[in-house]
N, C-alpha and C positions, 0 to 999 in steps of 0.2 A: 371611318377609320383611316382612310387615306389622309384625311386632314390631320388627324392626330399623329400619324406616322411622319407626315411632312413637318409638323410642328416640332416633333421630337428631334428630327434630323437637323433642323435649323438651330434648335437649342444646342445640340452637340457641336455643330459647326461653330456657333458663336463662342461656346466654352473653349473649344480648341483654339480659336482665334485669340480669345482673351488670354489664355494660357501662353500662347505663342508670343503675344504682345508683352505679357508680364515677363516671360523668360528673356526676350530680347531687351526689354527695359532694364531688367535686373542685370543682364550682362553688360549693358551700356553703363548702368549705374556703378557696377563693380569696377569696370574699367576706368571710369571717371574718378572713382574713389582711390584706386591704385595710383593713378597719375597725380592726384592731389597729394597723397601721402608722400610719394617720391619728391614732388616739388617742395613739400614742407621739409622733408628730411634734407634736401639739398640746399635749402634756403640758408643764407648766412646766419640768420638769427637762430635757426635750429642748431646749426653747428656751434654757435656760441653757447646755446643751452647745454649741449653735450659737453663742451669744454668747461662750462661753469659747473656742471654736475661733477666732473672729474676734479676740478679745482676744489670744490666744496668737500669732496671726499678726502683729498690730500690735506686740506686745512684741518679737517676733523682729526685726522691721524696726527698731524703736527701739534694741534692743541692737546691731544691726549698725551703726547710725548712731553710737551711743556708742563702739563699738569703733574706728570710723574716726577719730572725734575724739580718742580716746585715743592712737591712732597719731600724729596730728598733734601732740598734746601731748608725746609722747615725742621727736618731732623738734624741737619748740621747746625742750624741756629740753636736748637735745644742743647746740642753737645757743646757749642761755644758758650752758652749761658751757664751750663754746669761747670765748664772749665773756668769761666770768670769767677763763679762763686767759690770754686776750689782755690783759685788764685787769691781771692780776697781773704779767704780763711787762712791761707798760708801767710799772707801779708800781716794779718792780725796776729798770727802766731809769732811771726818775726818781730813785730813791735813789742809783744810781750817779752820775748827773749831780750830785746834791747833794753827794756825797762828793768828786767832782772839783772842784766849786766851792770847797769848803773846802780841799782839799789843794793844788790847782794855783794858785788865785788868792789864797789867803791870806784868804778871807772867814771871818768868825766864824759861830757857830751862829745868832746873831741876824740876821746878814746873810742867811743861808740861809733863815730864817723869812720875812724880808721878800721875798726872791726867790720863795719858794713862794706867798706871798699874791698877788704880782703874776701868777704863772703861773695860779693858780686863778681869780682874780677879774678879771683884765684890768688895763688901764691905770688908775693912781691918782695923785693928787697927794700931796705929802708930808703934807698935813693929813688926807686920807682914810686913808693908811697909818698915821698916828699914832693915829687913832681905832681902827683895826682891831687894831693891836698893843698898844694901851693904853700908849703912850709919848708923850713930848712931841713937838711938831712939829719942833723942832730935831734931836732924836735921829733921827726918821724921815727928815728931810732929809739928815742926815749918812750914814745907811745907804744911802739912795738914791744919793747922790753917790759913795759908795765902790763900789756896784754898777755905776754908770755908768763910773767910772774903770777898773774891772776888765773892762769890755766885756760885762757881763751884762744890762744894760738899755739901752734907748734913751730919749731925752728928746723930748718934743713939747710945744711951747708952744701953749696955747689961751687966748687973751686974756692976762690977767695971771698965770694959773697955768701951772705946768709939770707935765705928766703923764709918768709913767715906765711903760714897757711892758717886760716881761721878754722876752728873746730866747728862742726855743723850744729851740735846741740850743747846747750848748757845744762849741766846736771844740777837739779835743785836740791 
């Protein structure tokens, strides 16, 4: 039995020694690991990685913002397209009115040009219209009087001058 007791003691001693060695090895291993982690964290490439991660986050936010602005631009493009279509419809309507002027009222193409100038630029005197159309004042005055007689323009006296203003709509 003494032998068995001695064997058991030796076995316990070896186990204790192994556990002590394991614990010391583990402590050393943990210390080495901690130092390695610190070295990696302090390494310039690790710092670059941290910076790159932050930059990536900022770029993601920026791209999200750009995407939202692009969506707004798409909306503005759609609005612009609708406005162009509306404008084209108005132009087509204006052309119809011009044709009605010529057809129904017996106005000439030059009368139509004078009427369009008044529509676009607002009230004018015969002298101003003559300069705009590059004709004599008397020719411009004759055109304006013809348009007035046809009911396409109104007259308004301002001092010694008479100004002509195009009516917006022609009644059919």
